[in-house]
C-alpha positions as CSV (number, residue, x, y, z in Angstrom):
1,X,37.3,67.4,-28.3
2,X,38.1,70.2,-25.8
3,X,41.1,69.6,-23.7
4,X,41.7,70.8,-20.1
5,X,44.5,70.2,-17.6
6,X,44.5,66.5,-16.7
7,X,43.2,65.2,-20.0
8,X,40.4,65.4,-22.5
9,X,37.1,66.7,-21.4
10,X,34.6,63.9,-20.9
11,X,37.2,61.1,-20.5
12,X,37.1,61.2,-16.7
13,X,33.2,61.4,-16.8
14,X,33.1,58.3,-19.1
15,X,35.5,56.4,-16.8
16,X,33.3,57.4,-13.7
17,X,30.2,56.2,-15.6
18,X,31.9,52.9,-16.5
19,X,32.9,52.4,-12.8
20,X,29.3,53.0,-11.7
21,X,28.0,50.6,-14.4
22,X,30.5,48.0,-13.3
23,X,29.5,48.4,-9.7
24,X,25.8,48.1,-10.6
25,X,26.5,45.0,-12.7
26,X,28.3,43.4,-9.8
27,X,25.5,44.2,-7.3
28,X,22.9,42.9,-9.8
29,X,24.8,39.7,-10.4
30,X,25.1,39.1,-6.6
31,X,21.4,39.8,-6.0
32,X,20.3,37.5,-8.9
33,X,22.7,34.7,-7.8
34,X,21.5,34.8,-4.2
35,X,17.8,34.8,-5.3
36,X,18.3,31.9,-7.7
37,X,20.3,29.9,-5.2
38,X,17.6,30.3,-2.6
39,X,14.8,29.3,-5.0
40,X,16.9,26.3,-6.1
41,X,17.4,25.2,-2.5
42,X,13.7,25.4,-1.7
43,X,11.9,24.7,-5.0
44,X,14.4,23.0,-7.3
45,X,16.3,23.6,-10.5
46,X,13.3,24.1,-12.8
47,X,11.7,26.8,-10.6
48,X,15.2,28.4,-10.1
49,X,15.5,28.8,-13.9
50,X,12.0,30.3,-14.1
51,X,12.8,32.6,-11.2
52,X,16.0,33.8,-12.9
53,X,13.9,34.7,-16.0
54,X,11.3,36.5,-13.7
55,X,14.1,38.5,-12.0
56,X,15.5,39.6,-15.4
57,X,12.0,40.6,-16.5
58,X,11.5,42.6,-13.3
59,X,14.9,44.4,-13.9
60,X,13.9,45.3,-17.4
61,X,10.5,46.5,-16.2
62,X,12.0,49.2,-13.9
63,X,10.3,52.4,-14.8
64,X,12.4,55.1,-16.3
65,X,16.1,55.6,-16.3
66,X,17.9,55.9,-13.0
67,X,19.3,59.4,-13.7
68,X,22.3,58.9,-11.5
69,X,20.5,57.0,-8.8
70,X,21.2,53.3,-8.5
71,X,18.1,51.1,-9.2
72,X,16.6,49.3,-6.2
73,X,17.6,45.7,-6.9
74,X,15.8,44.5,-3.7
75,X,12.5,45.6,-5.4
76,X,13.5,43.6,-8.4
77,X,14.0,40.5,-6.2
78,X,10.7,41.2,-4.4
79,X,8.9,41.4,-7.8
80,X,10.5,38.2,-9.0
81,X,9.5,36.5,-5.7
82,X,5.9,37.7,-6.2
83,X,5.9,36.1,-9.6
84,X,7.3,32.9,-8.2
85,X,4.6,32.8,-5.5
86,X,1.9,33.3,-8.0
87,X,3.3,30.6,-10.2
88,X,3.5,28.1,-7.3
89,X,0.0,28.9,-6.1
90,X,-1.6,28.1,-9.4
91,X,-2.5,24.4,-9.6
92,X,-0.8,22.6,-12.4
93,X,-2.6,20.2,-14.8
94,X,-0.8,17.4,-13.0
95,X,-2.3,18.4,-9.7
96,X,-5.8,18.5,-11.3
97,X,-5.3,14.9,-12.6
98,X,-4.2,13.7,-9.1
99,X,-7.1,15.4,-7.5
100,X,-9.6,13.8,-9.9
101,X,-7.9,10.4,-9.4
102,X,-8.2,10.6,-5.6
103,X,-12.0,11.1,-5.7
């Protein structure tokens, strides 16, 4: 490895990258926790678990690497909320049985 004054070349770059990754991880953790807490409050634990899975799928689905830019975690939450809304708008088999029983 090539050395320069102040240390080995690349060490500071790696430390900077790790700091950015740690900050991104902390932001993502807070965004996910807030989203799951809100879903749990409004729709219950089962939907909160499904919403967490949706959020992680949306994060994975971000197109392309960030190339130095931080990913838009709010768009991840919006995508997960869209999935939640779609799931909640679909009638479940239990709803169909109740509808038939009421006729």
